[in-house]
C-alpha positions as a Markdown table, in Angstrom:
| # | Residue | x | y | z |
|---|---|---|---|---|
| 1 | Met | -52.0 | 26.1 | 32.9 |
| 2 | Lys | -50.9 | 23.9 | 30.8 |
| 3 | Glu | -51.2 | 20.2 | 31.4 |
| 4 | Ile | -49.3 | 17.0 | 30.2 |
| 5 | Lys | -50.7 | 13.6 | 30.5 |
| 6 | Ile | -48.4 | 10.9 | 30.7 |
| 7 | Gly | -48.8 | 7.2 | 30.8 |
| 8 | Ile | -45.9 | 4.9 | 32.8 |
| 9 | Cys | -44.9 | 1.7 | 32.0 |
| 10 | Gly | -43.6 | -0.5 | 35.1 |
| 11 | Trp | -44.2 | -0.9 | 38.6 |
| 12 | Gly | -41.2 | -1.1 | 40.3 |
| 13 | Asn | -39.4 | 0.9 | 42.3 |
| 14 | Ile | -37.8 | 3.4 | 40.3 |
| 15 | Ala | -41.8 | 3.9 | 39.0 |
| 16 | Thr | -43.6 | 3.8 | 42.1 |
| 17 | Gly | -41.3 | 6.9 | 43.2 |
| 18 | Leu | -41.5 | 8.5 | 40.5 |
| 19 | Tyr | -45.7 | 8.6 | 41.0 |
| 20 | Lys | -44.7 | 9.2 | 44.5 |
| 21 | Ser | -42.7 | 12.2 | 43.7 |
| 22 | Ile | -45.6 | 13.3 | 41.0 |
| 23 | Thr | -48.2 | 12.8 | 43.4 |
| 24 | Asp | -46.6 | 14.5 | 46.9 |
| 25 | Asn | -44.9 | 16.9 | 45.7 |
| 26 | Ser | -47.8 | 18.3 | 42.5 |
| 27 | Glu | -48.2 | 21.9 | 43.9 |
| 28 | Ala | -44.3 | 22.5 | 43.8 |
| 29 | Ile | -44.2 | 21.9 | 39.7 |
| 30 | Lys | -47.4 | 23.4 | 38.8 |
| 31 | Asn | -46.0 | 26.5 | 41.3 |
| 32 | Asn | -41.9 | 26.1 | 39.9 |
| 33 | Ser | -43.4 | 25.6 | 36.0 |
| 34 | Gly | -46.4 | 25.8 | 35.4 |
| 35 | Leu | -47.3 | 22.9 | 34.3 |
| 36 | Lys | -49.8 | 20.1 | 35.9 |
| 37 | Ile | -48.2 | 16.0 | 35.7 |
| 38 | Ala | -51.0 | 14.0 | 35.2 |
| 39 | Ile | -50.4 | 10.4 | 35.1 |
| 40 | Asn | -53.2 | 8.5 | 32.8 |
| 41 | Cys | -52.7 | 5.3 | 33.5 |
| 42 | Ile | -49.9 | 3.0 | 34.4 |
| 43 | Gly | -48.7 | -0.3 | 32.3 |
| 44 | Ala | -47.6 | -3.3 | 35.3 |
| 45 | Arg | -47.8 | -6.9 | 34.8 |
| 46 | Arg | -48.3 | -7.4 | 38.9 |
| 47 | Asp | -49.1 | -5.3 | 41.3 |
| 48 | Asn | -46.8 | -3.6 | 43.5 |
| 49 | Pro | -47.2 | -4.1 | 47.5 |
| 50 | Ala | -45.5 | -0.7 | 47.7 |
| 51 | Cys | -47.4 | 1.6 | 46.0 |
| 52 | Asp | -51.3 | 2.3 | 46.0 |
| 53 | Pro | -51.7 | 3.7 | 42.7 |
| 54 | Gly | -55.7 | 4.8 | 43.1 |
| 55 | Ser | -58.2 | 5.7 | 41.0 |
| 56 | Val | -55.5 | 5.9 | 37.7 |
| 57 | Lys | -56.0 | 2.8 | 35.2 |
| 58 | Val | -53.7 | -0.3 | 36.0 |
| 59 | Leu | -52.7 | -2.1 | 31.8 |
| 60 | Arg | -52.0 | -5.9 | 31.9 |
| 61 | Asp | -50.2 | -5.1 | 28.8 |
| 62 | Ile | -47.6 | -2.7 | 28.8 |
| 63 | Phe | -47.7 | -2.5 | 25.6 |
| 64 | Asp | -51.6 | -1.2 | 25.7 |
| 65 | Val | -50.1 | 2.1 | 27.4 |
| 66 | Val | -49.1 | 3.5 | 23.8 |
| 67 | Asn | -52.5 | 3.0 | 22.0 |
| 68 | Glu | -53.6 | 4.9 | 25.1 |
| 69 | Asp | -54.4 | 8.9 | 25.2 |
| 70 | Val | -51.7 | 10.6 | 26.5 |
| 71 | Asp | -48.3 | 13.1 | 25.6 |
| 72 | Ala | -45.9 | 10.6 | 26.6 |
| 73 | Ile | -44.9 | 7.2 | 27.7 |
| 74 | Val | -42.4 | 7.0 | 30.4 |
| 75 | Glu | -40.7 | 3.7 | 29.9 |
| 76 | Leu | -39.4 | 2.1 | 33.6 |
| 77 | Ile | -39.8 | -1.3 | 32.5 |
| 78 | Gly | -35.5 | -1.9 | 32.5 |
| 79 | Gly | -34.3 | -4.6 | 30.6 |
| 80 | Val | -33.1 | -3.9 | 27.1 |
| 81 | Glu | -35.0 | -6.2 | 24.2 |
| 82 | Thr | -38.4 | -6.2 | 25.4 |
| 83 | Ala | -38.0 | -1.9 | 26.2 |
| 84 | Arg | -36.9 | -1.7 | 23.0 |
| 85 | Glu | -40.0 | -2.5 | 21.0 |
| 86 | Leu | -42.3 | -0.7 | 23.3 |
| 87 | Ile | -39.9 | 2.3 | 22.8 |
| 88 | Leu | -40.3 | 1.7 | 19.5 |
| 89 | Ala | -44.4 | 1.3 | 19.6 |
| 90 | Ala | -44.7 | 4.6 | 20.9 |
| 91 | Ile | -42.9 | 6.2 | 18.3 |
| 92 | Arg | -44.5 | 4.4 | 15.9 |
| 93 | Asn | -47.5 | 5.7 | 17.6 |
| 94 | Asn | -46.4 | 9.2 | 18.1 |
| 95 | Lys | -45.4 | 9.4 | 21.2 |
| 96 | His | -42.9 | 10.8 | 22.9 |
| 97 | Val | -40.7 | 8.8 | 25.2 |
| 98 | Ile | -38.5 | 9.1 | 28.7 |
| 99 | Thr | -36.5 | 6.9 | 30.2 |
| 100 | Ala | -33.9 | 6.1 | 32.8 |
| 101 | Asn | -32.8 | 3.1 | 31.5 |
| 102 | Lys | -29.5 | 3.1 | 30.0 |
| 103 | Ala | -29.3 | 0.3 | 28.4 |
| 104 | Val | -31.7 | 0.5 | 25.9 |
| 105 | Ile | -30.0 | 3.4 | 25.0 |
| 106 | Tyr | -26.6 | 2.4 | 25.2 |
| 107 | His | -27.2 | -1.1 | 23.3 |
| 108 | His | -29.9 | 1.2 | 20.3 |
| 109 | Gly | -29.8 | 4.6 | 20.9 |
| 110 | Asp | -29.1 | 4.4 | 16.9 |
| 111 | Glu | -32.3 | 3.0 | 15.7 |
| 112 | Ile | -34.2 | 4.8 | 18.5 |
| 113 | Phe | -33.6 | 8.3 | 17.4 |
| 114 | Gln | -33.7 | 7.5 | 13.9 |
| 115 | Ala | -37.3 | 6.0 | 14.4 |
| 116 | Ala | -37.6 | 9.0 | 16.8 |
| 117 | Arg | -36.5 | 12.1 | 13.9 |
| 118 | Glu | -38.4 | 10.7 | 11.8 |
| 119 | Lys | -41.9 | 10.4 | 13.0 |
| 120 | Asn | -40.8 | 13.9 | 14.9 |
| 121 | Val | -41.1 | 13.0 | 18.7 |
| 122 | Lys | -38.9 | 13.7 | 21.2 |
| 123 | Val | -36.4 | 10.5 | 23.7 |
| 124 | Leu | -35.5 | 12.3 | 26.5 |
| 125 | Phe | -33.5 | 9.7 | 28.9 |
| 126 | Glu | -31.8 | 12.3 | 31.5 |
| 127 | Ala | -32.4 | 10.3 | 34.4 |
| 128 | Ala | -30.4 | 7.6 | 32.4 |
| 129 | Val | -27.1 | 9.0 | 33.0 |
| 130 | Cys | -26.7 | 9.9 | 36.6 |
| 131 | Ala | -30.5 | 9.6 | 37.8 |
| 132 | Gly | -30.9 | 13.0 | 39.3 |
| 133 | Thr | -27.2 | 14.5 | 39.1 |
| 134 | Pro | -27.8 | 17.0 | 35.7 |
| 135 | Val | -25.8 | 16.2 | 32.8 |
| 136 | Ile | -27.4 | 15.5 | 29.1 |
| 137 | Lys | -29.1 | 18.5 | 29.2 |
| 138 | Val | -26.3 | 21.2 | 30.1 |
| 139 | Leu | -24.3 | 19.0 | 28.0 |
| 140 | Gln | -26.5 | 19.3 | 24.9 |
| 141 | Asn | -27.8 | 23.3 | 25.8 |
| 142 | Asp | -25.7 | 24.8 | 28.0 |
| 143 | Leu | -23.1 | 23.8 | 27.0 |
| 144 | Ala | -23.9 | 24.1 | 23.2 |
| 145 | Gly | -21.9 | 26.9 | 22.5 |
| 146 | Asn | -18.4 | 25.0 | 23.7 |
| 147 | His | -15.7 | 22.4 | 22.2 |
| 148 | Ile | -16.1 | 19.4 | 25.1 |
| 149 | Ser | -12.3 | 17.8 | 25.3 |
| 150 | Lys | -12.9 | 15.7 | 28.2 |
| 151 | Ile | -15.5 | 14.4 | 30.4 |
| 152 | Ser | -14.4 | 12.0 | 33.2 |
| 153 | Gly | -16.4 | 11.0 | 36.2 |
| 154 | Met | -18.0 | 8.8 | 38.9 |
| 155 | Leu | -21.0 | 7.7 | 36.8 |
| 156 | Asn | -22.1 | 4.8 | 39.4 |
| 157 | Gly | -23.4 | 5.9 | 42.3 |
| 158 | Thr | -23.6 | 2.4 | 44.0 |
| 159 | Thr | -19.7 | 2.1 | 43.7 |
| 160 | Asn | -19.1 | 5.1 | 45.3 |
| 161 | Phe | -21.2 | 5.0 | 47.7 |
| 162 | Ile | -19.7 | 0.9 | 48.0 |
| 163 | Leu | -15.9 | 2.1 | 48.0 |
| 164 | Ser | -16.6 | 5.4 | 50.4 |
| 165 | Gln | -17.7 | 2.8 | 53.1 |
| 166 | Met | -14.6 | 0.8 | 52.6 |
| 167 | Glu | -11.9 | 3.6 | 52.4 |
| 168 | Glu | -14.1 | 4.4 | 55.6 |
| 169 | Gly | -12.5 | 0.6 | 56.7 |
| 170 | Ala | -16.3 | -1.9 | 55.9 |
| 171 | Asp | -15.4 | -4.2 | 54.1 |
| 172 | Phe | -17.2 | -5.4 | 50.8 |
| 173 | Glu | -19.4 | -7.1 | 51.1 |
| 174 | Pro | -21.8 | -6.2 | 54.0 |
| 175 | Thr | -21.3 | -2.5 | 52.4 |
| 176 | Leu | -23.5 | -4.1 | 49.5 |
| 177 | Lys | -25.8 | -5.6 | 51.2 |
| 178 | Ile | -26.3 | -1.6 | 53.0 |
| 179 | Ala | -26.5 | -0.8 | 49.6 |
| 180 | Gln | -29.3 | -3.0 | 48.5 |
| 181 | Asp | -31.2 | -2.7 | 51.4 |
| 182 | Lys | -31.1 | 1.3 | 50.5 |
| 183 | Gly | -32.2 | 0.8 | 47.0 |
| 184 | Tyr | -28.8 | 1.9 | 45.2 |
| 185 | Ala | -27.7 | -1.2 | 44.0 |
| 186 | Glu | -30.1 | -4.2 | 42.7 |
| 187 | Pro | -30.9 | -7.7 | 44.1 |
| 188 | Asp | -28.2 | -8.3 | 40.8 |
| 189 | Pro | -25.4 | -5.9 | 41.3 |
| 190 | Ser | -23.2 | -7.3 | 38.7 |
| 191 | Phe | -24.1 | -4.5 | 36.6 |
| 192 | Asp | -22.7 | -2.0 | 38.8 |
| 193 | Ile | -19.9 | -3.3 | 40.8 |
| 194 | Asp | -19.0 | -4.8 | 37.3 |
| 195 | Gly | -18.7 | -1.6 | 35.8 |
| 196 | Leu | -21.4 | -1.7 | 33.1 |
| 197 | Asp | -23.9 | 0.6 | 34.3 |
| 198 | Ala | -21.1 | 3.1 | 34.6 |
| 199 | Ala | -20.0 | 2.1 | 30.8 |
| 200 | His | -23.4 | 2.6 | 29.4 |
| 201 | Lys | -24.0 | 6.0 | 30.6 |
| 202 | Leu | -20.4 | 6.2 | 29.1 |
| 203 | Gly | -21.0 | 5.6 | 26.4 |
| 204 | Ile | -23.9 | 7.5 | 25.7 |
| 205 | Leu | -22.4 | 10.8 | 27.1 |
| 206 | Ser | -19.3 | 9.7 | 24.3 |
| 207 | His | -22.1 | 9.9 | 22.2 |
| 208 | Ile | -23.5 | 12.8 | 23.0 |
| 209 | Ala | -19.9 | 14.9 | 23.1 |
| 210 | Phe | -18.1 | 13.1 | 21.1 |
| 211 | Gly | -21.5 | 11.1 | 18.7 |
| 212 | Thr | -19.4 | 8.0 | 18.6 |
| 213 | Asn | -21.9 | 5.2 | 17.5 |
| 214 | Leu | -24.7 | 3.7 | 20.3 |
| 215 | Pro | -23.6 | 1.4 | 20.8 |
| 216 | Pro | -19.9 | 2.4 | 20.6 |
| 217 | Lys | -17.3 | 0.1 | 19.9 |
| 218 | Asp | -16.0 | -2.2 | 23.1 |
| 219 | Phe | -13.7 | -0.2 | 25.2 |
| 220 | Tyr | -12.2 | -0.8 | 27.9 |
| 221 | Ile | -14.0 | -1.8 | 31.2 |
| 222 | Glu | -13.3 | -3.1 | 35.4 |
| 223 | Gly | -15.1 | -3.3 | 37.9 |
| 224 | Ile | -14.5 | -3.0 | 41.5 |
| 225 | Ser | -14.3 | -6.6 | 42.5 |
| 226 | Lys | -10.5 | -6.9 | 43.3 |
| 227 | Ile | -10.3 | -4.1 | 45.1 |
| 228 | Thr | -9.9 | -4.5 | 49.2 |
| 229 | Gly | -9.3 | -2.6 | 52.7 |
| 230 | Glu | -5.7 | -2.6 | 52.3 |
| 231 | Asp | -5.5 | -0.7 | 48.9 |
| 232 | Phe | -7.0 | 2.5 | 50.9 |
| 233 | Lys | -5.0 | 2.0 | 53.8 |
| 234 | Tyr | -1.7 | 2.4 | 51.6 |
| 235 | Thr | -2.7 | 5.1 | 48.8 |
| 236 | Ser | -4.0 | 7.1 | 51.2 |
| 237 | Glu | -0.6 | 7.6 | 52.9 |
| 238 | Leu | 0.8 | 8.8 | 49.5 |
| 239 | Gly | -1.9 | 11.2 | 48.9 |
| 240 | Tyr | -4.7 | 9.7 | 46.5 |
| 241 | Ser | -8.5 | 8.6 | 46.9 |
| 242 | Ile | -9.4 | 4.7 | 45.2 |
| 243 | Lys | -12.9 | 5.9 | 43.2 |
| 244 | His | -14.5 | 4.1 | 40.2 |
| 245 | Leu | -13.9 | 6.4 | 37.7 |
| 246 | Ala | -15.1 | 6.4 | 33.5 |
| 247 | Val | -13.4 | 9.0 | 31.3 |
| 248 | Val | -14.0 | 9.6 | 27.3 |
| 249 | Lys | -11.5 | 12.2 | 25.5 |
| 250 | Ser | -11.1 | 13.6 | 22.7 |
| 251 | Leu | -7.6 | 13.0 | 20.5 |
| 252 | Gly | -7.2 | 14.1 | 17.3 |
| 253 | Asn | -9.2 | 11.3 | 15.3 |
| 254 | Lys | -9.3 | 9.2 | 18.3 |
| 255 | Ile | -11.4 | 9.0 | 21.6 |
| 256 | Glu | -10.3 | 7.9 | 24.8 |
| 257 | Ile | -13.1 | 6.1 | 26.2 |
| 258 | Arg | -12.9 | 3.9 | 29.3 |
| 259 | Ala | -14.4 | 2.9 | 32.9 |
| 260 | His | -11.8 | 1.7 | 35.5 |
| 261 | Pro | -11.3 | 1.9 | 39.9 |
| 262 | Ala | -7.9 | 4.8 | 39.1 |
| 263 | Leu | -6.2 | 6.7 | 42.4 |
| 264 | Leu | -7.3 | 10.5 | 42.3 |
| 265 | Ile | -5.5 | 13.0 | 44.4 |
| 266 | Asn | -7.2 | 13.3 | 46.9 |
| 267 | Ser | -7.0 | 17.7 | 46.5 |
| 268 | Ser | -8.6 | 16.9 | 43.5 |
| 269 | Ile | -13.2 | 17.9 | 43.7 |
| 270 | Leu | -13.5 | 13.9 | 42.1 |
| 271 | Ala | -11.9 | 12.9 | 45.0 |
| 272 | Ser | -13.6 | 14.6 | 47.1 |
| 273 | Leu | -16.9 | 12.8 | 46.7 |
| 274 | Lys | -18.2 | 10.6 | 49.0 |
| 275 | Gly | -21.5 | 8.2 | 49.2 |
| 276 | Val | -24.1 | 7.8 | 46.5 |
| 277 | Arg | -22.7 | 11.1 | 44.6 |
| 278 | Asn | -21.8 | 10.9 | 40.9 |
| 279 | Gly | -19.5 | 13.7 | 40.0 |
| 280 | Ile | -18.8 | 15.2 | 36.5 |
| 281 | Glu | -16.2 | 17.3 | 35.6 |
| 282 | Ile | -16.5 | 18.4 | 31.6 |
| 283 | Asp | -13.3 | 19.9 | 30.1 |
| 284 | Ser | -14.4 | 22.2 | 27.5 |
| 285 | Asp | -12.8 | 25.3 | 25.7 |
| 286 | Leu | -14.9 | 27.9 | 26.7 |
| 287 | Val | -16.0 | 27.4 | 30.5 |
| 288 | Asp | -12.2 | 25.5 | 31.0 |
| 289 | Lys | -14.0 | 23.2 | 33.9 |
| 290 | Leu | -17.0 | 22.1 | 34.7 |
| 291 | His | -18.2 | 20.2 | 38.1 |
| 292 | Ile | -21.6 | 18.3 | 38.8 |
| 293 | Ala | -21.7 | 16.8 | 41.8 |
| 294 | Gly | -25.5 | 14.9 | 43.1 |
| 295 | Ser | -26.9 | 12.1 | 44.0 |
| 296 | Gly | -26.1 | 9.2 | 41.3 |
| 297 | Ala | -28.3 | 6.4 | 42.8 |
| 298 | Gly | -32.2 | 6.0 | 44.4 |
| 299 | Gln | -36.0 | 6.1 | 44.0 |
| 300 | Glu | -35.7 | 10.0 | 44.6 |
| 301 | Ser | -33.0 | 10.7 | 42.9 |
| 302 | Thr | -34.0 | 9.2 | 39.1 |
| 303 | Ala | -37.7 | 10.6 | 39.3 |
| 304 | Ser | -35.7 | 14.5 | 39.4 |
| 305 | Gly | -34.2 | 13.8 | 36.6 |
| 306 | Leu | -37.8 | 12.0 | 34.8 |
| 307 | Ile | -39.8 | 14.9 | 36.7 |
| 308 | Ser | -37.0 | 17.6 | 34.7 |
| 309 | Asp | -37.6 | 15.6 | 31.2 |
| 310 | Ile | -41.6 | 16.1 | 31.5 |
| 311 | Ile | -41.3 | 19.5 | 32.6 |
| 312 | His | -38.7 | 20.4 | 29.1 |
| 313 | Leu | -40.6 | 18.4 | 27.0 |
| 314 | Ser | -43.9 | 20.4 | 27.8 |
| 315 | Ser | -42.0 | 23.7 | 27.7 |
| 316 | Asn | -40.1 | 22.3 | 24.4 |
| 317 | Ser | -42.1 | 22.1 | 20.9 |
| 318 | Ser | -38.9 | 22.8 | 18.3 |
| 319 | Asn | -36.8 | 20.1 | 17.7 |
| 320 | Asp | -33.6 | 22.1 | 19.9 |
| 321 | Phe | -33.3 | 18.9 | 22.1 |
| 322 | Asp | -33.0 | 16.2 | 19.2 |
| 323 | Ile | -30.5 | 13.7 | 19.6 |
| 324 | Glu | -29.0 | 14.3 | 16.1 |
| 325 | Lys | -27.8 | 12.5 | 13.9 |
| 326 | Lys | -24.2 | 13.9 | 13.8 |
| 327 | Glu | -21.2 | 12.4 | 11.5 |
| 328 | Asn | -18.9 | 10.8 | 13.2 |
| 329 | Lys | -14.7 | 9.0 | 11.8 |
| 330 | Lys | -13.0 | 9.0 | 15.1 |
| 331 | Asp | -12.0 | 5.3 | 16.1 |
| 332 | Val | -12.0 | 4.1 | 19.5 |
| 333 | Leu | -8.4 | 4.4 | 21.1 |
| 334 | Asp | -6.9 | 0.8 | 22.5 |
| 335 | Ile | -6.1 | 1.2 | 25.7 |
| 336 | Asn | -2.8 | -0.9 | 25.1 |
| 337 | Asn | -2.3 | 2.5 | 23.7 |
| 338 | Leu | -2.6 | 4.6 | 26.4 |
| 339 | Ser | 0.0 | 5.4 | 29.3 |
| 340 | Phe | -0.4 | 6.0 | 33.2 |
| 341 | Gln | 1.5 | 5.5 | 36.5 |
| 342 | Asn | 0.3 | 2.7 | 39.1 |
| 343 | Tyr | 0.1 | 1.8 | 42.0 |
| 344 | Phe | 1.6 | -2.2 | 42.6 |
| 345 | Tyr | 0.7 | -3.6 | 46.0 |
| 346 | Ile | 2.2 | -7.0 | 46.8 |
| 347 | Glu | 2.5 | -9.3 | 49.9 |
| 348 | Ser | 6.1 | -11.3 | 50.0 |
| 349 | Asp | 7.6 | -13.6 | 52.3 |
| 350 | Asp | 10.5 | -12.4 | 51.5 |
| 351 | Lys | 11.2 | -9.6 | 53.8 |
| 352 | Asn | 14.8 | -8.7 | 51.4 |
| 353 | Ile | 12.1 | -8.5 | 48.4 |
| 354 | Ile | 12.7 | -4.7 | 47.6 |
| 355 | Ser | 15.9 | -5.2 | 45.5 |
| 356 | Ser | 14.3 | -7.5 | 44.1 |
| 357 | Ile | 11.5 | -5.9 | 42.7 |
| 358 | Lys | 13.3 | -3.1 | 41.8 |
| 359 | Ser | 15.5 | -5.3 | 39.1 |
| 360 | Ile | 12.5 | -6.9 | 37.7 |
| 361 | Val | 11.3 | -2.7 | 37.3 |
| 362 | Asn | 15.1 | -1.8 | 35.4 |
| 363 | Asn | 14.8 | -5.0 | 33.6 |
| 364 | His | 11.3 | -3.6 | 32.1 |
| 365 | Asn | 12.6 | -0.3 | 31.4 |
| 366 | Leu | 9.9 | 1.1 | 34.0 |
| 367 | Ala | 11.5 | 3.4 | 36.9 |
| 368 | Ile | 9.7 | 3.4 | 40.6 |
| 369 | Glu | 8.1 | 6.9 | 42.4 |
| 370 | Lys | 8.5 | 6.0 | 45.0 |
| 371 | Ile | 8.5 | 2.3 | 47.2 |
| 372 | Ile | 7.6 | 1.4 | 51.0 |
| 373 | Gln | 8.0 | -1.2 | 52.9 |
| 374 | Lys | 5.4 | -1.7 | 55.7 |
| 375 | Asp | 6.1 | -4.0 | 59.3 |
| 376 | Asn | 4.8 | -7.4 | 59.0 |
| 377 | Leu | 1.2 | -8.3 | 58.3 |
| 378 | Ser | 0.1 | -11.0 | 60.7 |
| 379 | Asn | 0.5 | -14.0 | 58.3 |
| 380 | Asn | 4.0 | -12.6 | 58.6 |
| 381 | Leu | 4.2 | -11.6 | 55.1 |
| 382 | Thr | 5.0 | -8.1 | 54.4 |
| 383 | Pro | 3.6 | -5.2 | 52.6 |
| 384 | Ile | 5.1 | -3.5 | 49.9 |
| 385 | Phe | 3.6 | -1.3 | 47.7 |
| 386 | Phe | 4.8 | 1.2 | 44.9 |
| 387 | Ile | 4.0 | 3.8 | 42.2 |
| 388 | Thr | 5.9 | 3.7 | 39.0 |
| 389 | Glu | 7.0 | 6.8 | 36.7 |
| 390 | Leu | 4.9 | 6.9 | 33.4 |
| 391 | Cys | 4.3 | 3.7 | 31.9 |
| 392 | Thr | 2.6 | 1.7 | 29.0 |
| 393 | Glu | -0.3 | -0.4 | 29.3 |
| 394 | Pro | 2.0 | -3.9 | 27.5 |
| 395 | Gln | 4.7 | -2.3 | 30.1 |
| 396 | Ala | 2.8 | -2.1 | 33.1 |
| 397 | Asn | 1.4 | -5.4 | 32.3 |
| 398 | Met | 4.4 | -7.3 | 31.2 |
| 399 | Leu | 5.2 | -6.0 | 34.6 |
| 400 | Leu | 2.7 | -6.9 | 36.6 |
| 401 | Asp | 2.9 | -10.9 | 35.4 |
| 402 | Glu | 6.5 | -11.0 | 35.9 |
| 403 | Ile | 5.9 | -10.4 | 39.6 |
| 404 | Lys | 2.8 | -13.0 | 39.5 |
| 405 | Gly | 5.5 | -15.6 | 39.2 |
| 406 | Met | 7.9 | -14.7 | 41.8 |
| 407 | Asp | 7.5 | -17.7 | 44.0 |
| 408 | Thr | 8.2 | -15.5 | 47.0 |
| 409 | Ile | 5.3 | -13.6 | 45.9 |
| 410 | Glu | 2.0 | -14.2 | 47.4 |
| 411 | Lys | -0.6 | -11.7 | 46.2 |
| 412 | Val | -0.3 | -8.7 | 44.1 |
| 413 | Arg | -2.4 | -6.0 | 42.2 |
| 414 | Arg | -2.2 | -2.8 | 40.6 |
| 415 | Ile | -4.8 | 0.1 | 39.9 |
| 416 | Arg | -3.6 | 3.1 | 37.6 |
| 417 | Ile | -3.4 | 6.6 | 38.2 |
| 418 | Glu | -5.6 | 9.1 | 37.0 |
| 419 | Ser | -3.1 | 11.6 | 35.5 |
| 420 | Asp | -4.9 | 15.7 | 34.8 |
């Protein structure tokens, strides 16, 4: 039976989850892969009362792990700069690296992959994108013969969990607290709810599919903090669901890349995915649309992705899954060059506001596809929501600004609508 020796760096929630999964599922791993995973050492500055590592050697300096008798370093310390130093130190010491750290790959991927190529070692990061939901190897191996044209989906399980709960009537803050208690969200959840976590994963997928740099050029990122229960109530009447959507698309010599809330038609597969689920849709020339869905957050799901990389590393001695340096001449397209249909929600103290709204929209050379006025709210304000026909991003922003400036308007929000 083959054996692979690993050293785990970090001893937080994800690291202890990996330790427990390897220990508890050791027989299943052996039976399914013919591999014994030996945890030779752990680098941890402090103990974790939630997990006893037993007789495994514990090193208080994580950098000492790279000098141990291990085949691969599993980097789970989080953060960016120290993680970069640790990964590069492991590579210099001819150790393979497995990581669930999307931030370090996003910000330093080009440097890390180049160093690994020079030393002929592997850097694997399946768990860095969508935890245990397999997408990296699908793109690198299973779809290697395809021309990928678009990747889209929900790449952050925490935001999908929060939005799904809000769709059922829950409020944002208590739902976020539940996500933190379940281990889906960090104590500081800003990376999730501000869209940065999804953006990091999207940048990595863009690098694999289209060769964009790591880090990529700046692209549009927006979080979910402005979404309210009212939005779910009224968009559902129109046949839409609200998701935090990440999109990268090849457009000739340009790359469209963005991560933001969007309305998805309820009949779409991505709209149907609820809870702490990642959903990814890949468009290619040979298989058309491929859908991948699975748990996108949590200890067990991330452990699954890490174990997948460990097994993959042990069974591949060639360079067939290296991240090759691609010659990329595509520029990132500014979102102001894109066009969307848009959902607008308005609260006004003018019960006859619809005529004014229609006039303003016409003045911007835009058209309304549908507009609905509801009964007054408890504060005696009138809610109105409408959908525009296709318009450019600058047109939509100018319309938003003009409506905000009306004396009778108390509240206005805009959400883009994602087309096929």
